[in-house]
C-alpha positions in Angstrom: 32.2 214.2 -127.7 33.3 217.8 -128.4 37.1 218.0 -129.0 39.1 220.2 -126.6 41.0 222.7 -128.7 42.7 225.8 -127.5 41.4 229.0 -129.3 44.7 230.7 -129.1 46.5 227.7 -130.6 43.8 227.5 -133.3 44.1 231.2 -134.2 47.9 231.1 -134.6 48.1 227.7 -136.4 45.1 228.4 -138.7 46.8 231.6 -139.9 49.9 229.6 -140.6 47.9 226.9 -142.4 49.2 224.1 -140.2 45.9 223.3 -138.6 42.5 222.6 -140.2 39.6 224.8 -139.3 37.7 223.5 -136.2 34.7 222.8 -138.4 36.6 220.2 -140.3 37.8 218.3 -137.2 35.9 215.0 -137.0 33.5 215.0 -134.0 34.8 211.5 -133.0 38.4 212.9 -132.4 39.6 212.1 -128.9 41.3 214.4 -126.5 44.6 212.6 -127.1 44.3 213.3 -130.8 43.3 216.9 -130.5 45.9 219.7 -130.7 47.3 220.7 -127.3 48.1 224.1 -126.0 51.1 223.4 -123.8 51.4 227.0 -122.6 47.9 226.9 -121.0 48.5 223.4 -119.7 51.7 224.3 -117.9 50.1 227.6 -116.7 47.2 225.6 -115.1 49.6 223.2 -113.5 51.8 226.1 -112.1 48.7 227.8 -110.7 47.6 224.6 -109.0 51.0 224.1 -107.4 51.2 227.7 -106.2 47.7 227.4 -104.7 48.6 224.2 -102.8 51.9 225.8 -101.5 50.0 228.9 -100.3 47.4 226.7 -98.5 50.2 224.7 -96.8 52.0 227.8 -95.7 48.8 229.3 -94.4 48.1 226.1 -92.4 51.6 226.1 -90.9 51.1 229.7 -89.8 47.8 228.9 -88.1 49.4 225.9 -86.3 52.3 228.0 -85.0 49.8 230.6 -83.7 47.7 228.0 -81.9 50.9 226.5 -80.4 52.0 229.9 -79.2 48.7 230.5 -77.4 48.9 227.1 -75.6 52.5 227.7 -74.6 51.6 231.1 -73.1 48.8 229.3 -71.2 51.3 226.8 -69.8 53.7 229.5 -68.8 51.0 231.4 -66.9 49.4 228.3 -65.3 52.6 226.4 -64.6 54.3 229.3 -63.0 51.5 229.7 -60.4 51.7 226.1 -59.3 55.3 225.0 -59.8 56.4 226.4 -56.5 54.1 224.0 -54.6 55.2 221.0 -56.6 57.6 219.7 -53.9 55.5 220.7 -50.9 54.2 217.8 -48.9 50.8 219.5 -48.6 50.4 219.9 -52.4 47.3 217.9 -53.6 48.0 214.9 -55.9 45.8 216.4 -58.6 48.0 219.5 -58.7 51.1 217.4 -59.1 49.6 215.4 -61.9 48.5 218.7 -63.6 52.1 219.9 -63.6 53.2 216.6 -65.1 50.6 216.8 -67.9 51.6 220.4 -68.5 55.2 219.3 -69.0 54.1 216.6 -71.4 52.0 219.1 -73.2 55.0 221.4 -73.6 56.9 218.6 -75.3 54.2 217.9 -77.8 53.8 221.6 -78.5 57.5 221.9 -79.3 57.3 219.0 -81.6 54.2 220.5 -83.3 56.0 223.8 -83.8 59.1 222.0 -85.2 57.1 220.1 -87.8 55.1 223.2 -88.7 58.2 225.2 -89.3 59.7 222.3 -91.2 56.7 222.3 -93.5 57.0 226.0 -94.2 60.5 225.5 -95.6 61.1 222.0 -97.0 64.4 221.1 -98.8 64.3 222.2 -102.4 65.0 219.4 -104.8 67.0 220.0 -107.9 66.0 218.2 -111.1 68.2 215.8 -113.0 69.2 218.6 -115.4 72.4 220.5 -114.6 70.5 223.7 -115.1 66.8 224.5 -115.3 65.9 227.8 -116.8 62.6 227.8 -114.9 64.2 227.3 -111.5 64.8 230.5 -109.7 68.1 229.3 -108.2 69.5 228.7 -111.6 68.1 231.9 -113.0 69.7 234.0 -110.2 73.0 232.3 -110.8 73.2 233.6 -114.3 73.8 237.1 -115.6 70.9 238.7 -117.4 72.3 238.5 -121.0 73.4 234.9 -120.4 69.9 233.9 -119.2 68.2 235.6 -122.1 70.5 234.0 -124.6 70.1 230.5 -123.1 66.3 230.9 -122.9 65.9 232.1 -126.5 68.2 229.2 -127.6 65.9 226.5 -126.2 63.9 224.3 -128.5 60.2 223.6 -127.9 61.1 220.2 -126.6 63.7 221.7 -124.2 61.0 224.0 -122.8 58.5 221.2 -122.3 61.0 219.1 -120.6 62.3 221.7 -118.2 58.8 223.0 -117.3 57.6 219.4 -116.7 60.6 218.6 -114.5 60.0 221.8 -112.5 56.3 220.9 -112.0 57.4 217.5 -110.8 59.9 219.0 -108.3 57.3 221.4 -106.9 54.9 218.5 -106.5 57.5 216.8 -104.3 57.8 220.0 -102.3 54.0 220.1 -101.7 54.0 216.5 -100.6 56.8 217.2 -98.0 54.9 220.3 -96.8 51.6 218.4 -96.2 53.5 215.5 -94.6 55.0 217.8 -92.0 51.7 219.6 -91.4 50.0 216.2 -90.7 52.5 215.4 -88.0 52.3 218.9 -86.6 48.6 218.6 -86.3 48.9 215.2 -84.6 51.2 216.6 -81.9 48.9 219.6 -81.5 45.8 217.5 -81.0 47.7 215.5 -78.3 48.7 218.7 -76.6 45.1 219.9 -76.7 43.9 216.7 -75.1 46.6 217.1 -72.4 45.4 220.7 -71.9 41.9 219.6 -71.2 43.2 217.0 -68.8 45.3 219.6 -67.1 42.4 222.0 -66.6 40.3 219.2 -65.2 43.0 218.2 -62.7 43.4 221.8 -61.6 39.6 222.1 -61.1 39.6 219.3 -58.6 
């Protein structure tokens, strides 16, 4: 098995004499034993998180657009038949259609609520009193104070704070997709009621 070794890490460490040449690394070395480039690892994790957040936000926007179209349909259709709801001559199918439209409106409102909730979940702070990789903490510091605090961190501090921030963003992604799943469920129910409504109006 070929060992996984970062070229950038090898270049810098080999110049410093702290890492053997790749040719001298035993071929049986496992990934756990190989040198690890944390900068690339955290960059990959960050890109993965950002991609998932962008996908979730895109889905929320599409759901809200679909709900808006259905709500407009309810407003146009319901307005034309609501005046005859209490007339004795109104057919039963038309009355039932108005009931299903009302139920459809409730489910659409719930769908929009969860879609918007997923677009802006509650941000979770890490256990640290201050995380220099969290934008809220960064904005709360003056420029010189942030630079001094950042440059004063040890490598272990950097790893810990980045790892905690990755974990916090993972929780945000979970909350986003949880809200999107509920939003889609309510939207599917509303679509089913829409089909039933059109069928009743066609009778």
